[in-house]
Residue, then its C-alpha position, 0 to 999 in steps of 0.5 A: m270523748a275523753g274515753r273510748i267506749n269499750d269494743d265488746d260494748v259496741k258490739a252488744v248495742r249493734d246486736a241488740v237494736p233490730i235495724d228495721a225497728v230504728v229505720s222505722e222510726y224515721l220512714q215507713l217500710r213495706n214488703a219487698g220480698g226476699g226478708n227484705l223491707k223497702g222504703l223511701c229513701p231518706f238521704h234523696d230525692e226520689k219518687s219510688p223506693s229504692f231504699q231497702v233493709s235486710p233485718s236478718k243482715g242488719l244492713f240497709y242500701c239505697f240503690g239510688c244514691q248508693e247510701g248503705g251501711d249498718t243501724v249504727d251507720f244509718i242514725m249517724k247519716i241521717d241525724h249528722l252524730s258522731f260514731a260515740e254519740t250513737i252508740e250512746r243513744l242505742a245503748s240509751q235506748a236498749g238499756i245497755t250501761l256503756r263502760y268507758e275505757q277510763g272505768s267508770a260507766t257513762p261519766g258526764r264528761q266522757q259523753g258526746e255532745r248531742t248526748r249531753l244535749v238531749e239529756a238536758h232537754k229531757a230531763a228540762a221536759q219533766f222539770y217544766v211538768e213537775q213545775l206545772d202543778s206548783p201554786e205559781a202555774e195556776i195560770g197556766r192551768r187556767f189556760l189550759a182548761e179554758r181551752g179544754f184541756d184537762q190534766a190528762a190532756a196536759q201529762h199525754f203532751g207533756v205540757g209544763y210551766s217554766p217558773a218566772g224567776w231568773d235562774h230556775l232552771v238553770r240551778f235545777l240542772r247544774g244540780r244534774g251535773f250539766t255545765d253552763k256552757e251546756l246549757i247555753l249551747s242547748g238553748l234552755a238558758q242565755e247568757s247575762r251579764r253575771n251568769p247564764i239565766d232560763r231562756f223561758r220564764g213564766r210560760l206555759m211550756w210544750p215540749i217538741r220532739d223529733i220523730t223518734g220522741e227525743v225532745v229537741g227544744f220547747g215552745a213556749r207560750k205568754l201568759r202574763d201582761d207584764d211579759n214584754g216578750p213575743k206571743y209564742l217564743n221557740t227554742p233557738e236554732t242550736p245542735l239539735y234544733k232546727k225549726s226547719h226539720v221538726l213537726y209539732g206532734i209528729d212522734l204521737a201521729k207518725k204511726e197513724i200517718a202511715k196506717t191512713s196515709r194521711a197528714v193533717v197539717v194545722e198552724g199551733y200546738t193546742d190546735v194539735m192536742a185539740c185535733h188528737l183528743a177529738g180522734v184526728t190523730t194524724a195532726i202536726a204543726t210546724c214550729g215559729t215558721a211556714f210549712g216548707g221542703d224539709h218538711i214536705k221530706i218528713l212527711r213523704r218517708l211517712l206516706m210512701d209516696n202513696s198517689s192516693a194518700e192526702v195531705v190536709f192543711t187546715f188554716d183560717g179563713d183570714a187573710a193570713g190563713q188564705k196566704a198561707a194556703l196559697r204558700a202551701f200550693e207552690d209545694d203542691q208538686k212536691f208531693a206525690a199524694e193529693t193536697y186539700i184544705a180545710v178553711t175553719p169557719g168563721g176564723m175559728d181554728p181546731c182548738e177553738l172549734r172543739l171548744a165550741e161546737g165539739d169534737g165531731a165538729v174538728k172530725e167534720l172540718v177534716d172529712s170536708r176538706t176541698q181539693l188545694f188546686e181548687f182553693a188556689i183557683r177560686h183564688i185567682l178568679a176572684r182577682h179578675n173581673l169576669d164579666t169582661a173579654v178581657g178580664r176572662a182571658a187574663a183569668l184564664e192565662e193565670a189559672a190554666p198553669v194551676v189546673a196543667g200541674i194537677k197531678n191526676r190526668s182525669i181530674q186534670h181534665e175535669s177540672a179544665v173543663h170546670l174552670a171553663g164553666l168558672l169562667g164563663i167560656l162557651d168553648t170548653q174544648f178551648v180551655v181543655r186544649r189550653v190546659a194539656q198544652l201547659a202540661q205537655w210543655a211541662r213534662e217536656r222541661g222535665q224530660r230535657g233536665g229543666g226540673p230536680q231529678q226525680g226517682g232513683a236519679r243518682r248523684g255523685g260523691g256518695p259511697g259507690g260514686g268511684y265505680g259510677g259510669p255515665g247513663q248507668g241505672s241503678g235500681p235493682g235489675q236495671g243499669s248498674g250499682p255503684g260498681a258501674g265504672r272502672a275501679a280503685g283496687p283491681g284495675g285501678g291506678p298503681d296507688g290504687a286510685p281510679q283511672p279515668p274510663r276508657g271506653p264504654a262504662l262497666n256494666l255490672r248487671s250485663p250478663a257476662h257480670r250477672v253470675e258474678r254479682e249472684l254469686l257473690k250476694l250468695a256468698l254473703q248472704r247464704p255463706e252456706l250454700v256455696s262453702p267450702a266450693f267458693d273459697a277455692y276460687g280465685i280472684d281471678e275468676f271475677t273479671a269485673p273489678p269491683y267483684a273482684a274487690v268484694r272476693r278479695a275482702i271475703e277472703d281476707a275476712g277468712g272466707a265463707s267457710a269461717a261464717d259465723g255471727d261477725y262474718l258480714a261485720r268483718v267483710r265490710d271493715i276489712a273492705p279497703d275503702d268506702t267504694v267496695r264497702a258500699m258494694v258489700h252493702e249492696l251485694a249484702v241486701e240485694p235480694p238474688h234472682t230467684r223466685r224462690d228461695p235460694d238452696e244449694a241447687y241454685a247455689g250450685v249453678q251459680l258457682v258452675a257458671v262462674r268457674l265455666a266462664a274462667v275455664n272458657q277465658r283460660i281456653g281462649e287464651v290458650r288457644g290464641a298462644l298456640q297460635r302464635l307459638g306456630s310450627g316452628a316452637d319448642p316441641d316439649h313447650l309446644a306439647a305443654v301448651q296442647n296439653e293444657l288446652w286438652v285438660l282446660q276442655q275436658y274440664g269445661q265438658s265436665l262442667r256443663e255434663k255433670g254441674a256442681a258435682a265437678l267442682 
């Protein structure tokens, strides 16, 4: 960056883009109560949602991995962008013109690298679309027409054409102010002996968009016999484009996938087009690579790991299609959703099926799906001679683990009975017991840590890790949050570094600390309910070091009484380190533990409880001091200590009788 973005513009961008609108571009959000939304965390693998978004606070927080922050933090983390690139992207979405310290608005040389590459792809996509109307592109238009796609379909999917010359796109983008270095880095051009040349020439072009709808790459289909390149040529790996992280059509399909809890995985660009035009608008495809773990993560965030959700794979009926189906089955356990296969008849793909039999045939193909495990079992049995006892035994040993891996227990039992019938084994219970035994062994291995961590398993090294105590849970209402051990700051080493834990780990959700936590949540979320009393509370009244650190940050930010539109941002920014900042995020997002909307009465209960705990602690300390003084103590000193004890006892009694009125 040659110029710094104006601070007022940064604030305008933060205020203009609702965090729930941004996050919902990447994952499905559902109501979590208390005005919050929840979804599967995009930053770690989990089976149940521990990721929460607070639209009113503009913050997100994951109670599983302790990632948290505001809209800008979310985009920076999920898309690996710099701060400037994130502000530029959000400003573009919000229609805000950024000013840079050096003057003119968004000069090209001042923008972040990723922003420049995205803009280059956007310009290239428009260039290719315009070229599809050229006389040279008649071969491309004919290709589309022969497959049942008219001009409207091409426009809907942004299909274009790359001219056959050496540098048409390069010259066009140079005219838009892009440098040769940017064009090569983007994958739109490639090096030659003299000057960069177009990577894609004389081909039909499909823009590949990420889940937010930004063009990050292209898929190019060969049209001419004299083209010696591959049938399909994709953008190479670039800072924007990672083929294992993109799904063609996801930008168009994501809302329907979330709504219907079904995703249909096809094999090519034209198959996606055919499915969408036939009414199967949840179709997506990989881009030049096999369907794998990173693709699964994208779908899981949209499907919310709903056990009734479906992922339907469509494959050709040939050997290659069967191999792809079995490869997909290997990843079946990574889904909570049920997985199915729809094998196209006669080796036709969905595009060919639509052309031959119409839209209804494509819909029927998906609706007539077969569960993927059943397909895998039949494939296994086909390799064995079931007319012999040895063949049946071998088939059972290979197929039984597949049935044991079925997630739904009732379906698992029925499938074991069905397997016995397919094998011709009359003792059905023998097969059922064998499957149950294998399933139990698999569960026991998982419980012993033999498999990857699931659910809200904590990861070290993330924000808040410095507080983490061993064996502490992390979801709301269980275990502890990121403040689960001894902290930097209060109670830390002389230079603020955490000390090695001594004794049991600090449980921030224990009854002793719960009211401190609740009061801090109110001070961050509803400061008007606890002001001005809260600001009179000392740091030492918060006995958990992480909570004391948050109390100090609130004080340093001007206190709860000074809360305004920038209050939370001030507390976040003034926090001494990422660990305390993560705790601020957690407390600002976690709903108060009350079934009704918090009011002054509820806030008063928390204020009194924290103060009373501090008074009782001090009473204990004073009593201990009296015992140590003994009968031979100085009379004046003894009287002063006795008077302090009497005052404290009276104050404690008043708090118990009068509640918040005694504060």
